[in-house]
C-alpha beads as a LAMMPS data file, in Angstrom:
LAMMPS data file: protein, C-alpha beads

261 atoms
260 bonds

1 atom types
1 bond types

-500.0 500.0 xlo xhi
-500.0 500.0 ylo yhi
-500.0 500.0 zlo zhi

Masses

1 110.0

Atoms # bond

1 1 1 0.000 0.000 0.000
2 1 1 2.853 2.389 0.752
3 1 1 4.085 2.174 -2.842
4 1 1 0.581 2.868 -4.175
5 1 1 0.264 5.929 -1.966
6 1 1 3.714 7.171 -2.997
7 1 1 2.756 6.772 -6.660
8 1 1 -0.413 8.824 -6.103
9 1 1 1.564 11.563 -4.372
10 1 1 4.118 11.712 -7.188
11 1 1 1.266 12.040 -9.683
12 1 1 -0.254 14.841 -7.600
13 1 1 3.037 16.723 -7.679
14 1 1 3.089 16.519 -11.464
15 1 1 -0.595 17.278 -12.002
16 1 1 -0.777 20.191 -9.538
17 1 1 2.720 21.579 -10.164
18 1 1 3.605 21.396 -6.472
19 1 1 6.450 20.106 -4.333
20 1 1 5.449 17.946 -1.368
21 1 1 7.572 18.747 1.671
22 1 1 6.341 15.714 3.566
23 1 1 3.428 13.261 3.495
24 1 1 2.401 11.204 6.497
25 1 1 -0.330 8.967 7.903
26 1 1 -2.703 10.610 10.341
27 1 1 -5.572 8.978 12.182
28 1 1 -6.009 5.567 13.766
29 1 1 -2.970 4.001 12.067
30 1 1 -0.626 6.611 13.536
31 1 1 -2.467 6.576 16.878
32 1 1 -1.841 2.860 17.460
33 1 1 -5.585 2.165 17.126
34 1 1 -5.847 0.626 13.667
35 1 1 -7.937 -2.441 12.904
36 1 1 -7.744 -4.688 9.856
37 1 1 -10.333 -2.627 7.983
38 1 1 -9.004 0.817 8.910
39 1 1 -8.662 3.207 5.995
40 1 1 -5.610 5.308 5.177
41 1 1 -5.610 8.975 6.142
42 1 1 -2.775 10.521 4.146
43 1 1 -1.888 14.134 4.921
44 1 1 0.769 16.296 3.296
45 1 1 2.248 19.776 3.170
46 1 1 3.185 21.278 -0.169
47 1 1 4.718 24.381 -1.700
48 1 1 3.990 25.924 -5.101
49 1 1 6.351 27.756 -7.458
50 1 1 7.005 31.283 -6.185
51 1 1 5.178 32.912 -9.135
52 1 1 1.951 31.271 -7.897
53 1 1 2.186 33.287 -4.686
54 1 1 2.636 36.635 -6.402
55 1 1 -0.400 36.393 -8.627
56 1 1 -3.820 38.039 -8.416
57 1 1 -5.331 34.640 -9.191
58 1 1 -4.770 32.909 -5.879
59 1 1 -5.132 29.141 -5.945
60 1 1 -6.874 26.984 -3.364
61 1 1 -4.743 26.185 -0.313
62 1 1 -6.080 22.636 0.149
63 1 1 -5.852 19.608 -2.150
64 1 1 -8.219 16.672 -1.584
65 1 1 -8.585 13.344 -3.349
66 1 1 -9.814 9.894 -2.313
67 1 1 -9.624 6.341 -3.703
68 1 1 -11.687 3.209 -3.185
69 1 1 -10.330 -0.331 -2.780
70 1 1 -10.050 -0.675 -6.570
71 1 1 -7.946 2.511 -6.703
72 1 1 -10.666 4.499 -8.431
73 1 1 -11.254 8.122 -7.457
74 1 1 -14.273 8.399 -5.173
75 1 1 -15.899 10.482 -2.455
76 1 1 -13.955 10.666 0.853
77 1 1 -16.731 8.998 2.867
78 1 1 -16.212 5.259 2.714
79 1 1 -12.934 5.514 0.785
80 1 1 -9.913 3.308 1.383
81 1 1 -7.378 6.128 0.921
82 1 1 -8.325 9.658 1.944
83 1 1 -5.684 12.202 0.930
84 1 1 -5.577 15.850 1.974
85 1 1 -2.787 18.394 1.612
86 1 1 -2.242 21.901 2.963
87 1 1 -0.348 24.674 1.231
88 1 1 2.667 25.720 3.309
89 1 1 1.027 29.076 4.159
90 1 1 -2.093 27.421 5.547
91 1 1 -0.104 24.761 7.372
92 1 1 2.256 27.181 9.116
93 1 1 -0.549 29.533 10.079
94 1 1 -2.366 26.673 11.799
95 1 1 0.826 25.346 13.358
96 1 1 1.709 28.760 14.780
97 1 1 -1.690 28.784 16.510
98 1 1 -0.871 25.414 18.160
99 1 1 -3.440 23.548 16.090
100 1 1 -3.241 19.892 17.250
101 1 1 -3.709 18.333 13.820
102 1 1 -0.710 20.141 12.341
103 1 1 1.404 19.274 15.388
104 1 1 0.435 15.616 15.017
105 1 1 1.541 15.668 11.381
106 1 1 5.034 16.617 12.549
107 1 1 5.118 13.646 14.903
108 1 1 3.543 10.904 12.802
109 1 1 5.711 7.747 12.778
110 1 1 4.411 6.750 9.329
111 1 1 6.025 8.839 6.579
112 1 1 5.228 8.244 2.908
113 1 1 7.567 10.784 1.372
114 1 1 9.765 13.714 2.346
115 1 1 10.703 14.280 5.973
116 1 1 8.406 15.511 8.744
117 1 1 11.340 15.885 11.121
118 1 1 11.413 19.613 10.495
119 1 1 13.228 22.058 12.791
120 1 1 9.700 23.119 13.779
121 1 1 9.061 19.737 15.424
122 1 1 11.490 20.356 18.268
123 1 1 10.536 24.017 18.425
124 1 1 6.860 23.225 18.973
125 1 1 7.630 20.792 21.785
126 1 1 8.910 23.674 23.876
127 1 1 6.918 26.608 22.534
128 1 1 3.313 25.591 21.911
129 1 1 0.543 27.658 23.420
130 1 1 -0.818 25.489 26.228
131 1 1 -4.231 27.118 26.439
132 1 1 -4.868 26.991 22.696
133 1 1 -3.746 23.385 22.366
134 1 1 -5.891 22.387 25.349
135 1 1 -8.942 24.182 23.965
136 1 1 -8.479 22.662 20.509
137 1 1 -8.463 19.134 21.940
138 1 1 -11.234 19.838 24.422
139 1 1 -13.388 21.243 21.638
140 1 1 -12.829 18.077 19.587
141 1 1 -13.955 16.028 22.582
142 1 1 -17.007 18.165 23.296
143 1 1 -18.173 18.308 19.675
144 1 1 -17.677 14.573 19.058
145 1 1 -19.454 13.678 22.276
146 1 1 -22.479 15.850 21.549
147 1 1 -22.848 14.960 17.871
148 1 1 -21.921 11.280 17.797
149 1 1 -22.993 10.099 21.237
150 1 1 -25.485 12.395 22.968
151 1 1 -27.459 13.223 19.817
152 1 1 -26.788 10.062 17.818
153 1 1 -29.222 7.212 17.314
154 1 1 -26.489 4.713 16.392
155 1 1 -23.382 4.745 18.596
156 1 1 -20.102 2.935 17.885
157 1 1 -16.912 2.127 19.755
158 1 1 -15.014 4.245 17.234
159 1 1 -16.994 7.378 18.072
160 1 1 -16.508 6.801 21.767
161 1 1 -12.757 6.443 21.321
162 1 1 -12.539 9.586 19.205
163 1 1 -14.350 11.522 21.920
164 1 1 -12.172 9.987 24.621
165 1 1 -8.982 10.735 22.709
166 1 1 -9.893 14.420 22.492
167 1 1 -10.580 14.577 26.233
168 1 1 -7.487 12.640 27.304
169 1 1 -5.220 14.687 25.056
170 1 1 -6.693 17.874 26.516
171 1 1 -6.112 16.606 30.051
172 1 1 -2.557 15.556 29.153
173 1 1 -1.819 19.077 27.889
174 1 1 -3.373 20.605 30.999
175 1 1 -1.782 18.304 33.584
176 1 1 1.716 17.927 32.109
177 1 1 2.061 20.984 29.843
178 1 1 3.411 18.706 27.120
179 1 1 2.306 17.601 23.670
180 1 1 0.426 14.288 24.053
181 1 1 1.864 11.087 22.580
182 1 1 0.279 10.062 19.282
183 1 1 -0.207 6.532 20.588
184 1 1 -3.444 6.579 22.601
185 1 1 -2.332 3.617 24.721
186 1 1 0.691 5.595 25.866
187 1 1 -1.443 8.614 26.715
188 1 1 -3.810 6.439 28.749
189 1 1 -0.902 4.816 30.570
190 1 1 0.628 8.154 31.563
191 1 1 -2.757 9.389 32.805
192 1 1 -3.496 6.269 34.860
193 1 1 -3.360 8.124 38.180
194 1 1 -5.653 10.872 36.871
195 1 1 -8.336 8.826 35.122
196 1 1 -10.965 7.155 37.380
197 1 1 -10.128 3.402 37.725
198 1 1 -13.401 2.198 36.172
199 1 1 -12.868 4.494 33.170
200 1 1 -9.232 3.439 32.817
201 1 1 -10.257 -0.239 32.716
202 1 1 -13.033 0.394 30.211
203 1 1 -10.746 2.338 27.874
204 1 1 -8.394 -0.652 27.699
205 1 1 -11.324 -2.896 26.800
206 1 1 -12.636 -0.601 24.064
207 1 1 -9.202 -0.121 22.477
208 1 1 -8.852 -3.906 22.285
209 1 1 -12.330 -4.236 20.761
210 1 1 -11.455 -1.648 18.108
211 1 1 -8.221 -3.446 17.228
212 1 1 -10.303 -6.578 16.544
213 1 1 -12.256 -4.756 13.843
214 1 1 -15.481 -4.256 15.797
215 1 1 -15.188 -0.466 15.875
216 1 1 -18.285 0.154 13.736
217 1 1 -20.607 -2.197 15.610
218 1 1 -23.640 -0.356 16.918
219 1 1 -23.585 -0.506 20.704
220 1 1 -25.412 0.714 23.774
221 1 1 -24.118 3.777 25.570
222 1 1 -21.166 3.206 27.885
223 1 1 -22.223 4.603 31.300
224 1 1 -18.650 4.838 32.641
225 1 1 -17.634 7.044 29.714
226 1 1 -20.769 9.170 29.736
227 1 1 -20.460 9.915 33.447
228 1 1 -16.797 10.837 33.032
229 1 1 -17.502 13.044 30.023
230 1 1 -20.272 14.907 31.802
231 1 1 -18.106 15.546 34.872
232 1 1 -15.266 16.913 32.753
233 1 1 -17.631 19.161 30.804
234 1 1 -18.626 20.873 34.064
235 1 1 -15.063 21.664 35.118
236 1 1 -13.308 24.974 34.699
237 1 1 -9.710 24.962 33.523
238 1 1 -7.398 27.912 34.144
239 1 1 -3.822 28.892 35.069
240 1 1 -2.275 28.067 31.703
241 1 1 1.353 28.651 30.818
242 1 1 1.412 32.077 29.080
243 1 1 4.129 31.256 26.539
244 1 1 3.363 31.361 22.838
245 1 1 5.286 30.612 19.632
246 1 1 7.345 33.335 17.976
247 1 1 5.857 34.081 14.552
248 1 1 9.297 34.992 13.177
249 1 1 10.347 31.354 13.508
250 1 1 7.550 30.348 11.136
251 1 1 8.222 33.253 8.784
252 1 1 11.868 32.248 8.506
253 1 1 10.957 28.665 7.701
254 1 1 8.333 29.814 5.198
255 1 1 10.772 32.048 3.344
256 1 1 13.310 29.239 3.073
257 1 1 10.666 26.979 1.541
258 1 1 9.233 29.518 -0.898
259 1 1 12.526 31.040 -2.042
260 1 1 14.390 27.824 -2.696
261 1 1 17.714 27.989 -4.542

Bonds

1 1 1 2
2 1 2 3
3 1 3 4
4 1 4 5
5 1 5 6
6 1 6 7
7 1 7 8
8 1 8 9
9 1 9 10
10 1 10 11
11 1 11 12
12 1 12 13
13 1 13 14
14 1 14 15
15 1 15 16
16 1 16 17
17 1 17 18
18 1 18 19
19 1 19 20
20 1 20 21
21 1 21 22
22 1 22 23
23 1 23 24
24 1 24 25
25 1 25 26
26 1 26 27
27 1 27 28
28 1 28 29
29 1 29 30
30 1 30 31
31 1 31 32
32 1 32 33
33 1 33 34
34 1 34 35
35 1 35 36
36 1 36 37
37 1 37 38
38 1 38 39
39 1 39 40
40 1 40 41
41 1 41 42
42 1 42 43
43 1 43 44
44 1 44 45
45 1 45 46
46 1 46 47
47 1 47 48
48 1 48 49
49 1 49 50
50 1 50 51
51 1 51 52
52 1 52 53
53 1 53 54
54 1 54 55
55 1 55 56
56 1 56 57
57 1 57 58
58 1 58 59
59 1 59 60
60 1 60 61
61 1 61 62
62 1 62 63
63 1 63 64
64 1 64 65
65 1 65 66
66 1 66 67
67 1 67 68
68 1 68 69
69 1 69 70
70 1 70 71
71 1 71 72
72 1 72 73
73 1 73 74
74 1 74 75
75 1 75 76
76 1 76 77
77 1 77 78
78 1 78 79
79 1 79 80
80 1 80 81
81 1 81 82
82 1 82 83
83 1 83 84
84 1 84 85
85 1 85 86
86 1 86 87
87 1 87 88
88 1 88 89
89 1 89 90
90 1 90 91
91 1 91 92
92 1 92 93
93 1 93 94
94 1 94 95
95 1 95 96
96 1 96 97
97 1 97 98
98 1 98 99
99 1 99 100
100 1 100 101
101 1 101 102
102 1 102 103
103 1 103 104
104 1 104 105
105 1 105 106
106 1 106 107
107 1 107 108
108 1 108 109
109 1 109 110
110 1 110 111
111 1 111 112
112 1 112 113
113 1 113 114
114 1 114 115
115 1 115 116
116 1 116 117
117 1 117 118
118 1 118 119
119 1 119 120
120 1 120 121
121 1 121 122
122 1 122 123
123 1 123 124
124 1 124 125
125 1 125 126
126 1 126 127
127 1 127 128
128 1 128 129
129 1 129 130
130 1 130 131
131 1 131 132
132 1 132 133
133 1 133 134
134 1 134 135
135 1 135 136
136 1 136 137
137 1 137 138
138 1 138 139
139 1 139 140
140 1 140 141
141 1 141 142
142 1 142 143
143 1 143 144
144 1 144 145
145 1 145 146
146 1 146 147
147 1 147 148
148 1 148 149
149 1 149 150
150 1 150 151
151 1 151 152
152 1 152 153
153 1 153 154
154 1 154 155
155 1 155 156
156 1 156 157
157 1 157 158
158 1 158 159
159 1 159 160
160 1 160 161
161 1 161 162
162 1 162 163
163 1 163 164
164 1 164 165
165 1 165 166
166 1 166 167
167 1 167 168
168 1 168 169
169 1 169 170
170 1 170 171
171 1 171 172
172 1 172 173
173 1 173 174
174 1 174 175
175 1 175 176
176 1 176 177
177 1 177 178
178 1 178 179
179 1 179 180
180 1 180 181
181 1 181 182
182 1 182 183
183 1 183 184
184 1 184 185
185 1 185 186
186 1 186 187
187 1 187 188
188 1 188 189
189 1 189 190
190 1 190 191
191 1 191 192
192 1 192 193
193 1 193 194
194 1 194 195
195 1 195 196
196 1 196 197
197 1 197 198
198 1 198 199
199 1 199 200
200 1 200 201
201 1 201 202
202 1 202 203
203 1 203 204
204 1 204 205
205 1 205 206
206 1 206 207
207 1 207 208
208 1 208 209
209 1 209 210
210 1 210 211
211 1 211 212
212 1 212 213
213 1 213 214
214 1 214 215
215 1 215 216
216 1 216 217
217 1 217 218
218 1 218 219
219 1 219 220
220 1 220 221
221 1 221 222
222 1 222 223
223 1 223 224
224 1 224 225
225 1 225 226
226 1 226 227
227 1 227 228
228 1 228 229
229 1 229 230
230 1 230 231
231 1 231 232
232 1 232 233
233 1 233 234
234 1 234 235
235 1 235 236
236 1 236 237
237 1 237 238
238 1 238 239
239 1 239 240
240 1 240 241
241 1 241 242
242 1 242 243
243 1 243 244
244 1 244 245
245 1 245 246
246 1 246 247
247 1 247 248
248 1 248 249
249 1 249 250
250 1 250 251
251 1 251 252
252 1 252 253
253 1 253 254
254 1 254 255
255 1 255 256
256 1 256 257
257 1 257 258
258 1 258 259
259 1 259 260
260 1 260 261
């Protein structure tokens, strides 16, 4: 599959006249939560020729394409390979605001092309905005919980885990003032003394169920999770570290990428 994805990315470079800086896997496969039928969530950062950036006809800053199991182009929903790329301007703007998705791209262990070990990876570890990163993750938890559990008629293990991941990552940022591990099992392990015992045990069970390919089975609500979610939603979080990234660091990196020799 890696070779197929690399071939698609090379074709995208040629068709779109772009240069991919790096392309990685994001989602359950990079979170250590993949099952046999998990799809591929390919994400990449690209740069265009400099003349494209000094034109009145600005091009879109996102590239999307998806493929089914027969490698035919299809809609993203239900696809086997879902590919999405951000223009370097869009990516760095989000990264400078401590957007969790863009930080995760830097730390993905699955790299399809290029190198995501940018100088910005180490910089973000020490300079992310704690409050913004916390709120991003907490918002993901709150929105997933309300839409896919509280208001949903059909509930799945996958939706529960996505909600739980958002909450646990937010708590990790708040408690430790560090970027959470991509591997959910590692995050859970490090939060063992903070998570209620009954919730901790249930998380282990659900992760195992998902790894067996039962993630989309329709299930009853999980009372341990719901009670925990509702308690956390009532809490107030304050006293964040006031540091924030220096925008000049991102500008310098941007200029090096755009004005390449």
